[in-house]
C-alpha positions in Angstrom: 78.5 110.9 44.4 79.9 114.2 45.8 82.9 114.5 48.0 82.4 115.3 51.6 85.0 116.9 53.8 85.2 118.3 57.3 87.7 120.9 58.5 88.2 123.3 61.3 88.1 127.0 60.5 90.2 128.5 63.3 89.6 132.1 62.1 85.9 131.7 62.4 86.1 129.3 65.3 83.8 126.7 63.7 83.8 123.3 62.1 82.9 123.3 58.4 81.3 120.4 56.6 81.5 120.7 52.8 79.1 118.5 50.8 79.7 119.2 47.2 78.9 122.9 46.8 77.0 123.1 50.1 78.7 124.4 53.2 77.5 123.7 56.7 79.1 125.4 59.7 78.9 124.2 63.3 80.2 125.7 66.6 82.6 123.5 68.4 79.9 122.7 70.9 77.5 121.7 68.2 80.1 119.5 66.6 80.9 117.9 69.9 77.2 116.9 70.2 77.1 115.5 66.7 80.2 113.4 67.4 78.8 112.1 70.7 75.5 111.1 68.9 77.5 109.4 66.1 79.6 107.5 68.7 76.5 106.5 70.6 74.9 105.2 67.4 78.0 103.3 66.4 78.2 101.8 69.9 74.5 100.6 69.6 75.1 99.2 66.2 78.2 97.2 67.3 76.3 95.9 70.4 73.4 94.8 68.2 75.8 93.1 65.8 77.7 91.3 68.6 74.5 90.3 70.3 72.9 88.9 67.1 76.1 87.0 66.4 76.1 85.5 69.9 72.4 84.5 69.4 73.2 82.9 66.0 76.1 80.9 67.5 73.9 79.7 70.4 71.1 78.7 68.1 73.5 76.8 65.9 74.9 75.0 68.9 71.4 74.0 70.1 70.5 72.7 66.6 73.6 70.5 66.7 72.6 69.2 70.1 69.2 68.2 68.8 70.5 66.3 65.8 
């Protein structure tokens, strides 16, 4: 597994993502959009996890009532 790192190159005014030997450069605006998308995805995953846990607890409580 390769190491991945991200750093800001102030001289070139860009964000650099290094994946092993490959370099990807992004403008600050592009990086901002990438971060917003990642945050949105994480928020959706957390909501789904919390919602599924709530449903599981409710289902367990109903099963206990039936027994």
